[in-house]
N, C-alpha and C positions, 0 to 999 in steps of 0.2 A: 504493500500500500504506500509506503514511503517512496518507493521508486516511481509509482504512478503519480504521486504528488510532485516529485522533482521533475519528471518528464513534462507534466502539464504546465508547471511554472516556467520551464525553459521554452516550451512552445508559445506560451503567452508573451514572454519577453521578446522572443524572436519576431512575433507578429506585430508587436507594439512596443516601440522603444520607450514609451512613457510608463510601462510597467516597471515598478521599482520594488526590490526586495529589501526590507529593513529588518534586521535581527537584533536581539538584545544579548549579543555575545553568546549565541547558541548556534548549533547546527553546522559546525564547520565541515565535517566530512560529507554531510548531506548536500551541502551547497558548493562543493569543490568545482563541479562542472559548471554550475551557474556563474561562479566568480570568474572562472577562466574565459567563459564565452561572453559575459556581459559585465565587465569590471565597473563600467560607469553606471550600471543599474543596480549596484549592490551597495548597501549602506550598513555598516555595523555601528549601531547607536550605543553600544556598550551596555553595562549593567545599569541602565537608567530608563526603565520601561515607561514611566510616566512621561518623561521627555520624548521618548520614542513615539508615543501616540500623538503628542502635539506636533512633532515633525511630520508624521504621516498626514495629519489633518491639514497642515499648511501646504504640503505637496499636493494633496487632493484638491484643495481650493485653487491651485495653480495649474490644474489640468492633468496631473499625473494619476496613475492607478497604483497606489501603494499596497504592498502585501506585507503585513506585520507578522513576523514569526517569533513565537516565544513559547515557553512551557505554559500549559493552560493553568497551572497553579499561580502563575504571575500575570498572565494576560488571558482572561479578563480580570481576575480578582484584585491584583495589586493596582490595576489601572482603571477600575470601574468608573470613577468620577470623570477621568479624561475621555473615556469612550462615550460616556453619557453627554458631556458638555461640548467636547471638541469635535466629535464625529457625528453622533446621532442627532443632536439638535439641528445640525445643518444638513442631515441626510447625505453625508459625504461617502463616496464610493471607496471605502477602505475595506480590504479583505483581511480579517484577523485569522491567523492559524494558531490554534491552541494544541500544541503537541504534548503527548504524555498524559492524555486525559484519563480520568479514572484513577486506578491504583497501580498503574504501570511502574511508576518509580517507587516501588514497594519498599526497597531497602533504605530509601532516603527519608522515610518518615512522613508525617502529616504535612510538613511544610511544602513538600513536593508532590503530594497527591491532590488530585482535583476531582472532587465529587459534588461540586456546587456551581460549576461554571454555567451550565445551562440555566439553572434556576436564577442566577444573578442577571443573566442577559435577557431572559424571556420577558421581563417587565420593562425593558427599554424600548420605547417607541422607535420604529423604523429599522430595528435590528432584525436580521434574518439569521437562522441557525441551521447549519448542516452537520450531519453526523454519519459519514459513510461507513459501510461495513466491510468492504473489500476493495480491491484495486479497480474494479469496474465502476463501483459507486464513487470512488475517489475521483477518477477521471471525469465522470459525468458531473460530479459536484463542483469541481474546479471550473469546468466549462460554464455551468450555470452561474457560479459566483462571478466570473468575469463578465458575464452578459447582464449582470444586475447593477444598476447605477445607484445603489444604496448600500449601507453598511451590511457586511456579512461576517459571521463567525463560523469557521469550519473547525470542528472538533475531531482530533486525530488521536485515537487510543492505540491499543495493542494491534500491531500491524501484520503479524505473521500467523494468523489463525486459519488461513486458507480461504478460498473463494466461496461465495454463496451464490454467485451468478456464473453462468458458463459462456457469456457473450457480452460485448459492449452494450450499453444502454443509454437512454436519455432520461434526465430527471425533469420533473415539473415541480414548481414550488408547492409544497403541501401534500403531494400525492404519495400514497403508499405503493410499495412494489411487491407483487406477489412472489413468494418463494416456493411454497408448497400448497397445492389446492386441497380443499377438504370441506365437508359440510357436517362434521361431527359437533359435539357440544362445545368444544374448546376452540378458541382462536388465539394465536400467539402474535403479538405485535412487539417487535424488538428493534433495537437500534444499535449501531456501532458494533463493538466487539461481541455483544451477546446475541446477535442474529444467528451465529453458528450454534450457540447453546440452544436457542429456540428450536432449531431444526432437529437437534438430537432429542430434545425433550418431547417434541411432537410425536416421535415414534412410539412413545409409551402410551399415548392416547390416540389410537388409530382413527383416522378421519379428521384429525385436527388440521386447520389451515395455519400457515405461517406467512406473515407479512413483515417486510422491512420498512422502517421509517427513517430514511436518510435525511428527511427534512423535519426538524422539530419545531420550527417557527417560520412561516405559518404552518399549521397542521390542518389540512383540508377537511372540513366537516363532511362533505359528501363522500369523499374517499374513505374516511374512517367509518362512517355509518354503513356504507356499502360492504366494507370488509367484515364488519361484525354482525351484519343483519341476519345471517343464517345460524348464528351460534348463541349459546346460552351463558357462556362465561368467557371473559377476556383475561388473558395473561399478558402483562407487559414486562419487558426485561430491558434493563439498562445498567451500565456501569457508572452509576450516578446516584446521588441521594434519592430515596423514594419520594422526597418532597420536591416539587417544582420542576421536575424533568418530564420525560416521556409519560410516565404513569400519571403524573398530575395533569398533563395536557389532555390525555385520553379521558381521564375522569371528568374533567371540566366540560368537554364536548359531549360525551355520552350522557352525562347527567341531565343535560338540557334536551337532547334530541333523541336518545335511544338508550334509556337506563338499563344497565346490565351489571352484575357483580364483576368486580375487577380485582384480580390478584396482582398486586404490584411487587415485582421482584427487582430489587436494586440494593444499593448500599443502605443499611439501616441509618437512622438519624443519629449518628454518633461518629466519632473519629476512630481510626484504627488503633487497636490496643498495643500491637507489637509491630516491629519491622520484620521483614522476611522476604521470601521469594514472591513473585507475582502469583503463582499458584497457591501459596499459603494465604496471601491476603484475600484472594477470591474465596477461599474456603472460610476464612474468618468472617467475611461479610455475607456468607450464604449464597455465593454466586457460582459455585461449582455445580456439576451435574447432579450429584446426590442430594445436596442441600436444596437446590431448586426443585428437584422432583418431590422432595418431602414437603416443601411449602405448598406446591400445587395439589398434592394428594390431600393434605389437611384442608385446603380451601375447598376442594370439590366435595369432601365429606361434610364440611360445614354447611354447604349449600345443597346437600342432598343430590349431588350428581353421582352417577354410577362411575366408580373408578375403574379404568381399563388398563392399569399399569401392568406391563409384562414383568413377570418374576425373573 
């Protein structure tokens, strides 16, 4: 997925010399090729993320297309006020890339883990949010972002979990993407790194449908209602706090238009207790296969759905 991001960025810079990459002293190896090809389109703003956003806003007002790259724990969280006032207030076409979303930086502790970035940005007017699940979604998300003349945040999490699509695709703002068809009681709606997990879980409930949500804001009402219409229970999955992310957005929409029980699987509303490997942190927060299966099984029993989990 990172290769798809780098390739898309290079293609955009080659097509438009006003595309500028601004980094906060991150991503050196990732951007080696970009720096060699476009040295005049690369700016290292140093460890000064708030200033970096102000620079990007000024460049955007001057007709450039800035791409701001940082760890998602620092952008948007450290620079939320600057994104709000410098970029969103004027609807400037700045593309923010938040790398390492979720608990990818597991060994570096809470300071480098990002489980609240979507919640923080969803409430900002004019901000759009993308959360691709694989290289195909990443390429399509980058194309969509560069075609959008307003602020965009692209969330990049664990990148080596394998493809969920087998061919290139096009994205539309707010639309869900079908992964697995089905008309059983359960429908899975997942985003980012947990789309792969949703596909695995769906096999335990035969007939379940799986949808990917690469766009978290806006989230299209018609698309979501259509995806859930044939089912009796919705399961959302995200490597993000269960508050304010995909699960919250789905609950907000369905509660008004198509009320259904929703099992929200994500990071509990707490910080990580310990440091460790990525797989350890996923288990600690209940985002591994066994933990997620247990949560869904308990939820189906609570709502009197017949469990069809394979032993």
